[in-house]
C-alpha positions as CSV (number, residue, x, y, z in Angstrom):
1,M,103.5,93.0,98.6
2,N,106.0,95.1,100.4
3,D,107.8,92.9,102.9
4,V,109.1,95.9,104.9
5,L,105.5,97.1,105.3
6,V,104.3,93.6,106.3
7,H,106.9,93.5,109.1
8,E,106.0,97.1,110.2
9,V,102.3,96.3,110.3
10,K,103.0,93.2,112.4
11,Q,105.1,95.2,114.7
12,T,102.4,97.9,115.0
13,I,99.9,95.2,115.9
14,I,102.2,93.9,118.7
15,E,102.9,97.4,120.0
16,A,99.3,98.8,119.8
17,L,97.8,95.7,121.5
18,N,100.7,95.1,124.0
19,L,101.2,91.5,122.7
20,E,104.3,90.8,124.8
21,D,104.8,87.1,124.1
22,I,104.7,87.2,120.3
23,T,107.2,88.4,117.6
24,P,106.4,89.7,114.1
25,D,107.7,86.4,112.6
26,E,105.1,84.4,114.6
27,I,102.2,86.3,113.1
28,D,101.0,84.5,109.9
29,T,100.5,87.1,107.2
30,E,97.5,85.4,105.8
31,A,95.9,84.1,109.0
32,P,92.8,85.8,110.3
33,L,93.4,88.5,112.9
34,F,90.1,87.8,114.7
35,G,88.6,84.6,116.0
36,E,90.6,81.5,115.2
37,G,93.7,83.4,114.0
38,L,95.4,85.9,116.2
39,G,92.3,86.0,118.4
40,L,91.7,89.8,118.4
41,D,88.3,91.3,119.4
42,S,86.4,94.5,118.6
43,I,88.3,96.6,121.2
44,D,91.5,95.4,119.6
45,A,90.2,96.5,116.2
46,L,89.5,100.0,117.5
47,E,93.0,100.3,119.0
48,L,94.6,98.9,116.0
49,G,92.6,101.2,113.7
50,L,93.9,104.2,115.7
51,A,97.5,103.0,115.6
52,I,97.2,102.5,111.8
53,K,95.8,106.0,111.4
54,A,98.6,107.5,113.6
55,K,101.4,105.6,111.9
56,Y,100.3,105.5,108.2
57,G,97.9,108.4,108.0
58,V,95.1,106.2,106.7
59,Y,91.7,105.9,108.3
60,I,89.5,102.8,108.4
61,S,86.0,103.8,109.1
62,P,84.3,101.4,111.5
63,D,81.0,102.1,109.6
64,S,82.5,100.9,106.3
65,E,81.3,97.7,104.7
66,E,84.9,97.0,103.9
67,V,86.2,97.1,107.5
68,K,86.0,93.4,108.1
69,K,87.8,92.8,104.9
70,H,90.6,95.2,105.8
71,F,91.1,93.7,109.2
72,G,90.8,90.1,107.8
73,S,94.5,89.5,107.9
74,V,97.9,91.3,107.9
75,K,97.9,90.8,104.1
76,N,94.6,92.6,103.7
77,L,95.7,95.4,106.1
78,V,98.9,95.9,104.2
79,E,97.1,95.9,100.8
80,F,94.6,98.5,102.2
81,I,97.5,100.7,103.5
82,E,99.3,100.4,100.1
83,Q,96.1,101.3,98.2
84,A,95.3,104.2,100.5
85,R,98.9,105.6,100.1
86,T,98.7,105.3,96.3
87,S,95.3,107.1,96.3
88,K,96.7,109.9,98.4
89,S,99.7,110.5,96.2
90,E,97.6,110.7,93.0
């Protein structure tokens, strides 16, 4: 997994959701983004999805069965972005 991308995604989460009291290093890469983990909600998911689309050019459909998986953790989100980038370049 690309460590630079992991840090960028964490920074994107902080900026998109105005999480002022947290640093990228404080976000556990494998912890859940919703519920017990970072504590995000459905509104946060929409905002984060828009930020990911704007920054990385990848779209996560809210109607997709995979959406919960992609937003499961920073690790899952990074893997999705890497996979989407690879698919676009092929």
